[in-house]
C-alpha positions in Angstrom: 313.2 11.7 115.5 312.5 7.9 115.1 310.8 6.3 117.9 313.3 3.8 119.4 316.3 6.9 119.7 313.9 9.4 120.7 315.9 9.9 123.9 319.4 10.5 122.0 321.2 13.2 120.1 322.1 12.5 116.4 325.1 13.6 114.0 324.9 12.5 110.6 327.7 9.9 111.1 327.9 6.1 110.7 329.8 3.9 113.0 330.6 0.5 112.9 330.4 -0.1 109.4 332.2 -2.3 107.3 334.6 -0.1 104.9 333.1 -1.4 101.6 329.7 -0.3 102.9 330.4 3.1 104.5 330.8 4.9 101.0 327.4 3.3 99.8 324.9 5.9 99.0 322.0 4.5 101.1 320.1 5.2 104.1 320.7 2.8 106.9 318.5 1.8 109.7 319.2 5.3 111.3 321.8 8.1 111.3 323.6 5.9 114.3 325.4 7.7 117.0 329.3 7.8 117.5 329.1 7.9 121.0 328.7 4.4 122.6 326.5 5.9 125.4 324.1 6.8 123.2 323.9 3.3 121.6 320.2 1.7 123.0 320.2 -0.8 125.4 318.6 -3.8 124.2 316.5 -4.3 127.5 315.4 -0.6 127.2 314.2 -1.0 123.9 312.1 -4.0 124.9 311.0 -3.3 128.3 307.4 -3.3 127.3 307.6 -6.5 125.2 310.0 -9.2 126.4 312.8 -10.1 128.4 316.2 -10.1 126.9 318.9 -12.5 127.8 322.3 -14.0 127.0 324.5 -16.9 128.6 326.9 -14.5 130.6 326.5 -15.9 134.0 329.5 -15.4 135.7 329.8 -13.3 139.1 332.5 -10.9 137.5 330.1 -9.8 134.9 327.6 -8.6 138.2 330.4 -6.9 140.4 329.3 -3.9 142.4 332.1 -1.8 140.7 330.7 -3.0 136.9 329.0 0.0 135.1 326.5 -0.4 132.1 328.4 0.3 128.9 330.1 -1.1 125.8 333.7 -1.3 126.9 333.6 -5.4 128.4 331.6 -8.3 128.3 330.5 -7.4 131.8 329.3 -3.5 130.8 327.6 -4.8 128.1 325.9 -7.5 130.0 324.3 -5.2 132.6 323.3 -2.7 129.8 321.7 -4.7 127.4 320.3 -7.7 129.2 317.9 -8.0 132.2 317.9 -12.2 132.3 320.9 -14.7 131.9 321.3 -18.3 131.3 324.5 -20.5 132.1 325.4 -22.3 129.1 326.8 -25.4 130.7 327.1 -25.0 134.3 323.6 -26.1 135.3 323.6 -29.3 133.3 323.9 -32.6 135.1 327.2 -33.4 134.1 328.4 -30.1 135.4 326.3 -29.6 138.1 326.2 -33.0 139.5 328.9 -35.3 137.8 329.5 -38.9 139.2 325.7 -39.3 139.3 324.1 -41.1 142.4 327.2 -42.1 143.9 328.5 -38.7 144.3 326.8 -37.9 147.8 328.1 -34.3 148.0 328.1 -32.2 145.1 329.9 -29.1 145.4 326.7 -26.9 144.6 325.5 -28.3 147.8 328.7 -27.9 149.8 330.5 -24.7 148.2 327.9 -21.8 148.6 330.6 -18.8 148.1 331.9 -19.6 144.6 331.0 -21.2 141.7 327.4 -21.7 140.3 325.8 -20.4 143.8 327.9 -17.1 143.6 327.3 -16.4 139.9 323.5 -16.7 140.6 323.8 -14.7 144.0 325.5 -11.7 142.2 322.9 -11.9 138.9 320.4 -11.7 141.4 321.7 -8.7 143.2 322.2 -6.6 140.3 318.5 -7.3 139.5 318.5 -10.0 136.8 316.4 -13.1 136.3 318.4 -16.5 135.8 317.0 -19.5 134.0 318.6 -22.7 135.2 319.6 -24.8 132.1 318.6 -28.0 132.4 317.6 -30.3 135.0 316.5 -33.2 132.4 318.5 -34.1 129.2 319.5 -37.0 127.2 323.4 -35.3 126.7 325.9 -34.1 129.0 324.0 -35.9 131.8 326.4 -39.4 131.7 325.3 -40.3 135.8 321.5 -39.4 135.5 320.6 -42.2 134.6 323.7 -44.2 135.2 325.7 -44.8 132.1 324.8 -47.5 129.6 326.7 -51.0 129.9 326.8 -54.0 127.6 323.8 -56.6 128.9 324.5 -60.4 128.8 322.2 -60.4 125.6 324.5 -57.7 124.0 322.2 -54.8 124.7 323.3 -51.2 125.3 321.4 -49.9 128.1 321.5 -48.1 131.8 321.1 -50.8 134.5 318.4 -48.7 136.0 314.9 -49.9 135.5 311.5 -48.2 135.9 311.3 -47.9 139.8 315.1 -46.8 140.2 314.9 -44.3 137.5 311.7 -43.0 138.9 313.3 -42.7 142.3 316.4 -40.9 141.0 314.7 -38.7 138.7 312.5 -37.4 141.9 315.9 -37.4 144.1 317.7 -35.2 141.7 314.6 -32.9 140.9 313.9 -32.3 144.6 317.5 -31.7 145.6 318.7 -29.6 142.5 315.6 -27.6 142.2 315.2 -27.1 145.8 318.6 -25.8 146.4 318.0 -23.2 143.6 314.3 -22.0 145.1 316.3 -20.5 148.1 317.7 -17.3 148.4 320.4 -15.9 147.4 321.0 -18.5 144.8 317.2 -18.6 143.7 316.5 -19.0 140.0 313.8 -17.1 138.1 312.7 -20.4 135.7 313.9 -23.8 135.0 314.4 -25.4 131.4 312.7 -28.8 133.0 313.2 -30.8 130.1 315.7 -30.3 127.2 315.1 -31.6 123.8 313.3 -34.6 124.3 311.6 -35.1 121.1 312.8 -36.6 117.7 313.3 -34.4 114.8 311.2 -36.2 112.2 308.3 -38.3 113.1 305.4 -39.2 111.9 302.0 -38.2 113.9 302.1 -34.7 115.5 299.1 -35.9 118.0 301.0 -38.8 119.3 303.3 -36.9 121.2 304.1 -40.3 123.3 305.7 -42.1 120.2 307.2 -38.9 119.0 309.5 -38.8 121.9 313.4 -39.9 122.1 313.6 -43.7 123.0 316.3 -45.5 124.3 317.0 -46.7 120.5 315.6 -44.1 118.4 317.0 -41.6 117.4 320.2 -43.7 116.6 322.2 -40.5 117.7 321.2 -39.0 121.0 318.6 -41.4 122.4 317.2 -41.0 126.1 318.6 -43.3 128.5 315.5 -41.9 130.9 313.2 -43.1 128.3 315.3 -46.2 128.1 315.1 -46.9 132.0 311.3 -46.1 132.2 310.4 -48.6 129.8 311.6 -51.4 131.6 308.8 -51.8 134.0 306.6 -48.7 133.0 306.1 -46.5 130.0 308.8 -44.8 128.5 306.9 -41.4 128.3 306.4 -41.1 131.7 309.6 -39.6 132.9 308.2 -36.4 131.1 305.3 -35.6 133.3 307.3 -37.0 136.2 310.0 -34.5 135.6 307.4 -31.4 135.8 305.5 -32.7 138.5 308.5 -33.0 140.7 309.8 -29.5 139.7 306.7 -28.1 140.7 306.6 -29.5 144.0 310.1 -28.1 144.9 310.5 -24.7 143.2 308.3 -21.7 142.7 310.3 -21.0 139.4 308.8 -20.8 135.8 308.7 -23.9 134.2 309.7 -24.3 130.5 310.0 -27.3 128.0 312.8 -26.4 125.6 313.6 -27.8 122.2 314.6 -27.0 118.5 314.0 -27.7 115.0 310.5 -27.4 115.7 310.5 -24.2 113.2 311.3 -26.3 110.5 308.7 -29.2 111.1 305.1 -28.5 112.0 304.6 -31.9 113.1 307.3 -31.6 116.3 305.7 -28.2 117.1 302.3 -30.1 116.8 303.7 -32.8 119.3 305.1 -30.4 121.7 301.9 -28.7 121.9 299.9 -31.6 122.1 302.3 -32.9 125.2 302.1 -29.4 127.1 298.1 -29.2 126.6 297.7 -32.8 127.9 300.3 -32.2 130.7 298.4 -28.7 132.1 295.0 -30.4 131.9 296.3 -33.5 133.9 297.8 -31.4 136.7 294.9 -28.8 137.0 293.0 -32.0 137.7 295.4 -33.8 139.9 296.3 -30.6 141.9 292.5 -29.4 141.9 292.0 -33.2 143.8 295.0 -32.5 146.3 297.6 -34.4 144.5 300.3 -31.5 143.9 300.7 -28.0 145.0 298.9 -25.2 143.6 300.9 -22.0 142.6 299.0 -18.8 141.8 299.9 -16.3 139.4 299.8 -12.6 139.6 296.0 -12.3 139.1 295.3 -15.0 141.6 294.5 -18.1 139.1 296.2 -21.3 139.4 299.5 -21.6 137.4 300.1 -24.3 134.8 302.5 -27.2 135.2 304.4 -25.9 132.0 304.6 -22.3 132.1 306.5 -21.9 128.8 307.6 -23.6 125.8 310.9 -22.8 124.7 311.8 -22.6 120.9 315.7 -22.7 120.8 316.5 -20.7 117.7 320.0 -21.9 116.6 319.3 -20.9 113.0 321.1 -20.0 109.8 320.0 -17.4 107.3 317.7 -19.8 105.4 315.3 -19.4 108.5 311.6 -19.6 107.1 310.1 -17.0 109.3 306.6 -17.8 107.9 307.0 -21.3 109.5 308.3 -19.8 112.7 305.4 -17.4 113.1 303.0 -20.8 112.6 305.1 -22.4 115.5 304.7 -19.1 117.8 300.8 -19.4 117.1 300.7 -23.3 117.7 302.5 -22.7 121.2 300.4 -19.8 122.3 297.4 -21.6 121.2 298.0 -24.0 124.6 297.8 -20.9 126.6 301.3 -20.6 128.1 304.0 -18.3 127.1 306.8 -18.7 124.6 310.5 -18.0 124.8 313.3 -17.6 122.3 315.9 -19.6 124.3 319.2 -20.0 122.4 319.1 -17.7 119.8 321.8 -17.2 117.0 321.1 -16.4 113.6 324.1 -17.2 111.3 325.1 -16.5 108.2 325.8 -19.3 105.5 329.7 -19.2 105.3 330.6 -22.6 103.7 331.9 -26.1 104.0 335.4 -26.4 105.6 338.3 -23.8 106.0 339.3 -24.3 102.5 336.0 -22.8 101.1 334.6 -21.0 104.3 334.0 -17.3 103.6 336.4 -15.3 105.6 336.1 -12.0 107.3 336.1 -9.0 104.4 334.0 -7.5 102.0 331.9 -10.8 101.5 331.3 -11.5 105.1 330.3 -7.8 105.4 327.8 -8.4 102.6 326.4 -11.3 104.7 326.1 -9.1 107.7 323.6 -6.9 105.7 321.6 -10.0 104.5 321.6 -10.9 108.5 320.5 -7.5 109.2 317.4 -7.8 107.2 316.6 -11.5 109.0 317.4 -9.9 112.5 314.5 -7.2 111.8 312.2 -9.3 110.3 312.7 -11.7 113.5 312.4 -9.0 115.8 309.5 -7.3 114.2 307.8 -10.8 114.6 308.9 -11.2 118.3 307.5 -7.5 119.2 304.4 -8.4 117.7 303.4 -11.5 119.5 305.3 -10.1 122.5 303.9 -10.7 126.1 304.2 -7.2 127.5 301.9 -4.3 126.7 303.9 -3.6 123.2 302.3 -7.2 121.8 299.4 -6.9 119.4 297.6 -10.5 119.7 295.3 -10.3 122.7 293.5 -13.3 121.2 296.2 -15.5 123.3 296.4 -15.6 127.0 300.4 -15.6 126.7 302.8 -14.2 124.5 306.7 -14.3 123.9 308.2 -13.8 127.2 312.1 -13.5 126.9 314.5 -13.7 124.2 317.9 -15.1 124.7 321.0 -15.0 122.6 323.1 -18.3 123.0 326.4 -15.9 123.4 326.8 -12.7 122.7 329.6 -11.7 120.1 331.0 -13.4 117.3 332.1 -16.2 116.4 330.3 -17.3 119.3 328.5 -20.9 119.5 327.3 -20.6 115.7 329.8 -18.7 113.9 328.9 -15.1 113.4 325.5 -15.3 114.3 325.2 -12.6 117.2 324.4 -8.8 117.4 328.2 -7.5 117.9 331.0 -8.8 116.1 333.2 -8.3 119.2 332.9 -6.0 122.7 331.8 -2.5 121.6 331.2 -3.2 117.9 327.6 -3.5 116.9 326.7 -5.1 113.6 323.9 -4.7 111.2 322.1 -7.3 113.4 322.2 -5.1 116.6 320.8 -1.9 114.6 318.0 -4.1 113.2 317.1 -5.7 116.5 317.1 -2.4 118.4 314.8 -0.6 115.7 313.4 -3.4 113.4 310.2 -1.7 111.6 312.9 1.4 110.6 315.7 -0.4 109.6 313.4 -2.6 107.1 311.8 0.6 105.6 315.5 2.0 105.2 316.4 -1.4 103.4 313.4 -0.6 101.1 311.1 -3.6 102.6 307.8 -3.5 103.7 308.4 -3.9 107.7 305.4 -6.0 108.5 305.4 -8.5 105.7 303.4 -8.9 102.5 299.8 -9.6 102.9 297.8 -11.1 99.9 294.3 -12.2 99.2 293.6 -15.2 97.4 289.9 -16.0 95.6 288.7 -19.4 94.8 285.2 -20.9 94.2 283.4 -17.8 95.4 285.9 -17.7 98.6 288.2 -15.5 99.9 291.6 -16.4 101.5 294.3 -14.0 103.1 298.0 -14.7 104.0 300.9 -12.7 105.1 304.7 -13.6 104.4 307.6 -12.2 105.7 309.1 -12.4 102.3 312.6 -12.8 101.0 314.3 -15.8 99.4 313.1 -18.5 102.2 310.2 -17.1 103.6 306.8 -19.1 102.2 303.3 -19.0 103.5 301.4 -21.9 103.0 297.8 -22.9 103.3 295.2 -25.5 102.3 292.0 -25.1 100.3 289.2 -27.8 99.9 288.2 -28.4 96.3 284.9 -30.3 96.0 285.3 -34.1 95.3 283.9 -33.8 91.9 286.8 -31.6 90.8 289.5 -32.9 88.2 291.5 -29.9 87.7 292.1 -26.6 89.7 291.9 -23.6 87.6 293.8 -20.8 89.4 295.7 -17.7 87.6 297.2 -14.6 88.5 293.5 -12.9 88.2 292.8 -14.7 91.5 295.3 -13.0 93.2 295.3 -9.5 94.7 298.6 -7.9 96.4 299.5 -4.6 97.7 300.5 -1.6 95.9 303.8 -2.3 94.1 303.7 -6.0 94.1 302.7 -8.1 91.1 302.8 -11.5 90.6 306.1 -12.6 89.1 305.6 -16.7 88.4 302.9 -19.3 89.1 304.1 -22.9 89.4 301.6 -25.8 89.4 302.5 -29.3 91.0 301.5 -31.3 88.6 301.4 -29.0 85.8 297.8 -29.5 84.8 296.7 -29.0 88.6 294.8 -32.4 88.4 293.6 -33.3 92.0 292.3 -36.7 93.2 292.2 -37.8 97.0 295.5 -38.0 98.4 297.1 -35.8 95.5 296.7 -32.5 95.9 297.6 -29.7 93.3 300.3 -27.1 94.8 300.5 -23.9 93.5 303.4 -21.5 94.2 302.8 -18.1 93.6 305.8 -15.7 93.8 305.3 -11.9 93.8 307.8 -9.2 93.6 307.6 -5.5 94.7 310.0 -2.5 94.3 313.9 -3.1 94.6 315.3 -3.1 97.8 317.8 0.1 98.6 320.5 -0.3 96.2 323.3 -1.5 98.8 320.6 -4.4 99.8 319.9 -5.3 96.5 323.5 -5.4 95.5 324.3 -8.4 97.9 320.9 -10.4 96.9 317.9 -9.2 99.0 315.1 -9.6 97.8 311.7 -7.8 98.0 309.6 -11.0 97.0 306.7 -12.8 98.5 306.1 -16.5 98.2 302.9 -18.3 99.0 302.1 -22.2 98.5 298.5 -22.6 98.1 297.5 -26.5 98.4 294.4 -27.3 96.9 293.0 -30.8 97.6 290.0 -33.0 98.4 288.7 -34.0 102.0 290.9 -36.8 103.3 290.8 -38.5 106.8 293.9 -40.5 107.0 294.8 -42.8 110.3 297.5 -43.5 112.4 298.4 -46.8 114.2 299.0 -46.1 117.8 298.6 -49.3 119.5 301.2 -48.7 122.2 299.8 -45.4 123.3 296.2 -45.2 122.4 293.6 -47.0 124.2 291.8 -49.6 121.5 289.8 -49.4 119.5 290.6 -45.5 119.4 292.9 -44.3 116.7 294.5 -40.9 115.8 293.1 -39.7 112.4 294.3 -36.8 110.4 291.6 -34.6 108.6 292.9 -32.3 105.8 291.3 -30.1 103.4 288.3 -30.6 105.5 284.8 -29.7 103.7 283.5 -28.1 106.6 280.5 -30.1 106.4 281.0 -33.9 107.2 280.8 -34.8 110.7 283.3 -36.7 112.9 282.6 -38.0 116.4 285.5 -36.9 118.1 286.5 -38.4 121.3 288.2 -36.7 124.5 291.1 -38.6 126.2 293.0 -38.5 129.4 296.4 -39.4 130.8 295.5 -42.5 132.3 297.5 -44.4 135.3 299.0 -46.9 132.9 300.4 -43.9 130.7 298.0 -44.3 128.0 295.8 -41.9 126.3 292.0 -43.6 127.4 288.8 -42.3 126.5 287.1 -40.0 129.0 283.5 -41.2 128.0 282.9 -37.5 126.5 282.6 -36.9 122.7 281.3 -34.3 120.4 280.2 -34.7 117.1 281.2 -32.1 114.7 283.1 -31.2 111.3 286.5 -29.5 111.4 286.5 -26.1 109.9 286.2 -25.8 106.0 289.9 -25.9 104.6 291.0 -27.1 108.0 293.9 -29.7 109.1 293.6 -31.1 112.5 294.5 -34.5 114.1 291.6 -36.0 116.0 291.0 -39.0 118.3 288.3 -40.9 116.3 286.7 -44.7 116.8 287.1 -46.8 113.4 283.7 -48.3 114.2 281.9 -44.9 113.7 281.3 -44.6 110.2 281.8 -41.7 108.6 279.1 -41.1 105.9 279.6 -39.2 102.8 277.8 -38.9 99.6 280.6 -38.0 97.4 282.9 -41.3 96.7 285.6 -40.1 99.2 287.2 -42.8 101.4 287.4 -41.6 104.7 287.0 -44.7 107.2 289.7 -46.5 108.3 290.9 -49.7 105.8 294.3 -50.6 104.6 294.1 -47.8 102.3 293.7 -45.0 104.5 296.0 -46.0 107.1 299.2 -44.1 107.1 302.2 -45.6 105.8 305.4 -45.2 104.0 304.2 -45.7 100.3 305.9 -45.4 97.0 305.4 -41.9 95.6 305.9 -40.9 91.9 306.1 -37.2 92.0 308.4 -34.6 94.4 306.0 -32.1 96.4 307.5 -29.2 98.1 308.7 -29.4 101.6 307.9 -33.0 101.9 309.6 -36.2 103.8 310.9 -38.7 102.0 312.7 -42.0 102.2 315.4 -42.5 99.4 315.5 -46.4 98.4 318.0 -48.0 96.2 315.9 -50.0 93.2 318.9 -51.8 92.1 319.9 -53.7 95.2 316.2 -55.2 96.1 316.9 -58.9 97.4 314.8 -61.6 99.1 315.6 -62.2 102.7 313.6 -64.8 105.0 310.8 -64.6 102.6 310.9 -60.6 102.8 311.7 -58.1 99.9 314.6 -56.0 101.3 315.9 -52.9 100.2 318.5 -50.2 101.3 317.4 -46.8 102.2 320.0 -43.6 102.1 321.2 -42.7 105.6 322.4 -39.9 107.3 325.0 -42.0 109.1 328.9 -42.3 108.3 329.8 -45.1 106.1 334.1 -45.6 106.6 336.3 -44.8 103.7 337.9 -48.1 102.0 340.2 -48.4 99.1 337.3 -48.3 96.7 335.4 -45.5 97.9 335.6 -42.8 100.3 334.0 -41.9 103.5 330.4 -41.1 102.6 326.8 -41.9 103.9 325.4 -45.4 104.8 322.5 -47.2 103.8 319.9 -49.2 106.0 317.8 -52.1 105.1 314.2 -51.6 104.8 311.4 -54.3 104.2 309.2 -53.6 101.0 305.7 -55.0 100.5 304.3 -53.9 97.2 304.3 -50.2 97.2 304.6 -50.0 100.7 307.7 -49.7 103.1 308.3 -50.8 106.6 311.2 -49.5 108.7 312.9 -52.1 110.5 313.4 -51.8 114.5 316.9 -50.6 115.6 319.1 -53.6 115.4 320.0 -53.0 118.9 316.6 -52.7 120.2 314.4 -55.1 122.0 311.1 -56.7 120.8 309.1 -54.0 122.6 310.7 -51.0 120.8 308.1 -49.7 118.3 309.6 -50.2 114.6 309.1 -46.4 113.6 311.4 -45.0 110.7 314.8 -43.5 112.4 315.4 -39.6 111.9 318.4 -40.4 110.0 316.3 -41.9 107.2 314.4 -39.0 106.3 315.2 -36.3 103.9 313.1 -33.3 103.2 313.1 -32.0 99.7 313.4 -28.5 99.3 313.1 -26.6 96.0 316.2 -24.8 95.0 318.1 -23.5 91.8 321.8 -24.4 91.5 324.1 -21.5 90.8 325.9 -23.4 88.1 325.9 -22.3 84.4 325.2 -25.3 82.0 322.1 -27.2 81.0 320.1 -27.3 84.3 320.8 -23.8 85.4 317.1 -22.5 84.6 315.6 -25.9 86.3 314.4 -26.3 89.8 316.2 -29.0 91.5 316.1 -30.0 95.6 318.4 -29.8 98.4 317.7 -33.0 100.6 317.8 -31.9 104.4 318.1 -34.2 107.3 316.8 -33.2 110.7 319.0 -35.4 113.5 320.9 -33.7 116.4 324.5 -34.7 116.3 327.5 -32.3 116.6 325.5 -29.6 115.2 321.8 -28.7 115.4 321.5 -27.2 112.3 319.7 -29.1 109.9 321.9 -31.0 107.6 321.9 -30.4 103.8 323.3 -33.2 101.9 326.0 -32.3 99.6 329.0 -33.8 97.4 332.2 -33.5 98.9 334.4 -30.3 97.9 337.5 -32.4 97.0 339.5 -32.3 100.1 341.8 -35.2 100.7 339.6 -38.1 101.4 336.7 -36.7 99.9 337.4 -38.2 96.2 338.3 -41.8 96.0 338.2 -43.6 92.3 336.3 -40.9 91.0 333.6 -41.2 93.6 333.0 -38.0 96.0 331.8 -38.2 99.3 328.3 -37.3 100.5 328.3 -34.8 103.5 325.9 -33.8 105.9 327.1 -32.1 108.7 330.8 -32.8 108.9 333.7 -32.2 106.8 336.6 -34.6 107.3 335.6 -35.4 110.5 335.4 -31.8 112.0 332.1 -30.1 112.4 331.4 -27.5 109.3 328.7 -25.1 108.8 325.8 -25.2 106.0 326.9 -25.2 102.4 327.1 -21.6 101.2 324.8 -20.3 98.5 327.8 -19.9 96.0 328.6 -23.6 96.3 324.8 -25.0 96.0 325.8 -26.6 93.1 327.1 -29.7 95.5 323.9 -29.8 97.1 321.0 -29.0 94.3 320.1 -32.6 93.3 318.1 -33.0 90.0 316.3 -36.1 89.0 315.2 -37.8 85.6 311.5 -37.9 84.9 309.9 -40.4 87.5 308.8 -43.5 85.6 305.2 -43.4 86.3 304.7 -47.4 86.2 307.8 -48.3 88.6 308.4 -45.0 90.4 312.1 -45.1 89.6 314.4 -42.2 88.8 318.1 -41.2 89.3 319.3 -38.4 90.9 322.4 -36.3 90.0 324.3 -33.1 90.8 325.9 -31.1 87.9 328.9 -28.6 88.3 329.6 -26.0 85.6 332.2 -23.7 86.7 334.9 -22.5 83.9 336.3 -25.4 82.4 334.7 -27.9 84.8 331.4 -29.4 83.5 330.5 -32.7 85.3 327.6 -34.7 86.5 327.8 -36.5 89.9 325.3 -39.0 90.3 323.7 -40.8 93.4 325.6 -44.0 93.4 325.4 -47.2 95.6 328.2 -48.9 96.6 328.5 -52.0 98.8 332.0 -51.6 100.7 332.5 -49.9 104.0 331.3 -51.5 107.3 329.8 -48.9 109.8 330.6 -50.3 113.3 327.9 -50.7 115.6 327.2 -48.2 118.0 329.7 -45.0 118.2 332.7 -46.2 120.4 333.0 -42.4 121.2 329.6 -41.5 122.1 328.3 -43.2 125.2 325.0 -43.1 124.3 324.7 -43.5 120.6 322.7 -46.8 119.3 323.9 -46.3 115.8 323.3 -49.5 114.1 326.1 -51.5 112.0 325.7 -51.6 108.2 327.6 -52.4 105.3 327.7 -50.4 102.0 326.4 -46.9 101.6 326.0 -44.1 98.6 328.5 -41.6 97.1 328.2 -39.1 94.5 330.0 -40.6 91.5 331.5 -38.4 88.7 329.6 -39.4 85.4 329.0 -38.7 81.7 325.5 -38.4 82.4 322.7 -39.3 84.7 322.0 -42.6 83.5 325.1 -43.8 85.2 323.2 -43.3 88.3 321.6 -45.9 90.7 317.8 -46.0 90.2 316.1 -45.2 93.3 312.5 -45.1 94.6 311.1 -42.4 96.8 308.6 -43.1 99.7 306.5 -40.6 101.7 304.4 -41.3 104.5 300.7 -41.0 103.8 297.5 -42.6 103.0 297.1 -44.1 99.3 295.6 -41.9 97.0 293.0 -43.2 94.9 290.0 -42.3 92.1 286.8 -42.0 93.5 284.5 -44.6 92.2 287.4 -46.9 91.1 285.4 -50.0 92.6 288.2 -52.6 91.1 291.3 -50.8 92.2 292.9 -50.3 88.7 293.3 -46.6 89.5 291.0 -45.4 86.5 287.3 -45.0 86.1 285.6 -47.1 83.6 282.4 -49.5 82.7 284.6 -52.3 84.6 284.1 -50.4 88.0 280.5 -50.1 87.2 280.1 -53.9 86.6 282.4 -54.6 89.4 280.3 -52.5 91.8 277.0 -53.9 90.7 278.3 -57.4 91.3 279.0 -56.5 94.7 275.5 -55.1 95.4 274.1 -56.2 99.0 277.6 -57.0 100.2 278.4 -55.7 103.7 281.9 -54.7 105.1 283.5 -58.1 106.3 281.4 -60.3 103.7 283.0 -62.1 100.7 282.6 -59.8 97.6 282.6 -56.9 99.4 284.4 -53.8 97.5 285.6 -51.1 99.8 286.0 -48.9 96.6 282.3 -49.4 95.8 280.8 -48.2 99.0 280.9 -44.7 97.9 278.8 -43.3 100.9 280.8 -45.4 103.2 278.0 -46.9 105.2 279.1 -50.1 105.3 277.3 -51.6 102.4 277.5 -51.4 98.6 273.7 -50.3 97.6 271.8 -48.5 94.7 273.1 -45.1 95.7 276.7 -46.3 95.2 275.7 -47.5 91.8 274.2 -44.2 90.9 277.2 -42.2 92.1 279.3 -44.2 90.0 277.3 -43.9 87.0 277.6 -40.1 87.5 281.3 -39.9 88.0 282.2 -41.8 84.9 283.7 -39.7 82.2 281.3 -37.5 80.2 279.9 -39.7 77.2 280.6 -43.1 78.6 278.1 -45.6 77.6 278.3 -48.9 79.5 
């Protein structure tokens, strides 16, 4: 008998199956018992792995007369879970409304009902309660005090640093202290929730990655805003955890979302947690801060757990999520999956949304596969004895659903369709390995081996349409084109390479322009029922081949000068870098400790370090590794689209001169109101253009002290997709454009064309929509409607960088192009009157999807990516080519040192600060074969 069901008797019957599937001739995850008493309890299945939780914190669910079972929410809560989180009851607005003016909040005065009674009842039945949340930018209208208009037109909380710091300590001391006492004691706290932006630039500079009082436009942080008035905006984060540790023995969590989508976000969270724990270890050892010991007698860290929420849809890339788990575990803490729902992609609005019935049942099979893969991953990294990664100090400590049954917080994302009605997702979660085997899929993913340049690389993917394992490979600086084929790939039995895609097609590489090779392999067909609903037994790997680079970040407001953050990518494993250690100084900056070490980054590695630009990085290969204008990270014009890359999309047709600057307009995930000339659509934001570099402007509502970083809603991730539309583009790869902002929906926001509902078409122009439809929250666009979201483009002009973007629909008699078109009408108001914390900027005009006869009717746009400049080694004169002219220029610069007139940085190939005979010799060798000068 299969392991998870070993204590249960079986009959060859299926239960809780959709009618359309019951007749299918295939093996399901197991022969499922019909008696609900024999359905496994989730917490029992995972007793050797992780805690299992939900948000059913209500005293009635834990009453003494409730018996574990399947016939009520209360019975299911007791049967399946051992941890519980209140969804709203412990957020500041619910727990302590009225802010500092409310001197007698009900949780302090009413000890026999409400939240105190709910926690007491849960504790009495042996549950562990996680409090959610002490500090948040949302649902916290009185903490800090609400924004008001200032005399200079600002929109700010009246609190300054001193007031905010005192009241933060008071709030946490009162709340955490109260819920540290029996019988209402909580097991854990989400201390701070969702403090990071979603799509920032520098993963090491966690300070500038946090929400500020003006960025992002939607849901900025008033705590950060208040602290910035007399202090550092980011210091509220450490204060929150420090105050919590002094007032509760509970486990302390940091909790956030969308980290699985953006490696930089996970990196910044990990950098903050590592720094906080190092700082607190030193402070508490010196007597500032109490020391709590773990079960082994070791001091507990300040931050015990990193929580990743898991509000996901079926486009979840499990390989990316596994990278996040490993990033977090590498800090030495545990990981919680805190707000899980894994929803099928249902459609746009009620008119097109997939309804309950056969099509929904098909989606539930696909959902079952994704749940099985997710829970096999969770088991592998579990903290309990069933986990299989002893190299980490911690593991996955808890998995909590944000809800329990459909439809739930995110529609149909749960293991049960209703009370006592388990779905495919339930059976997948309780026995994930067997579920995948029965579906005809590899239960532990697909591990492949790749060979290049005498080295071997191994990578695993969880497989399917949306997962993709990715890794970097260093190539020598002398390599012009990478030679790689299916012969370089070894796969498990039954799998074979189906396709290989090269970007660029000739796999040419120069520093700053890697070649990306996407390898897709296909294995045996899944079981028939799963194949019939589109489940694929495929494995995708993205190999990026590049020459070593060091690109530098400006962080003058957060890092002690002259130190600088620098990202090393495609390390050669040899070049030494003097790396500086920092500490959290009293003024909030990262300052040098005085300690450093000189060593290379492991070969092929990618890491963000603290370096000093005055320490020259010497190399003999013509690579530009030292800090100058070309190696500093900036928003630069790009002339190709790379996989999973973030871009700003800027009109090339409306560029103007304003106050001595060249100004363009960037597509912005912000609503543009409808007018008689165009529909409600997306807005645009002015940006400064200097040559091939874009400079984001400071939020127009912000003071001069606010850094001018690009807003999250200016940035779109381009993800390769194929359109379901027949016609001339059916065989071409296009891109969905995904925006990561937390507005009314925490899903990533896919940009799509309005579907023709009232108000979405005006004068042949369709709305551009991301997360909402006609003012109402919508779910993600369904796969069957992706012709409304897969953008194609005309060839990028390699001189100017201009291109045109368009959609194409070919359905029946409808064959229509829709071009990305800039419009100048529609005034977006400053801030959102319905949002007490919004710092939305006023704007005029925007972009629509205009019906067109062909792509050429669209607006010319340019793409900008955040990176250092690409270059050709030996290109001394800066014309992006290598010729005798470079040898002449370098020879004329002989003997010139950095900073002297006539010094050519491109001629100093060994980066020792002077152009000498060794540089001339290298340029001579780099010239194309047969060149005579």
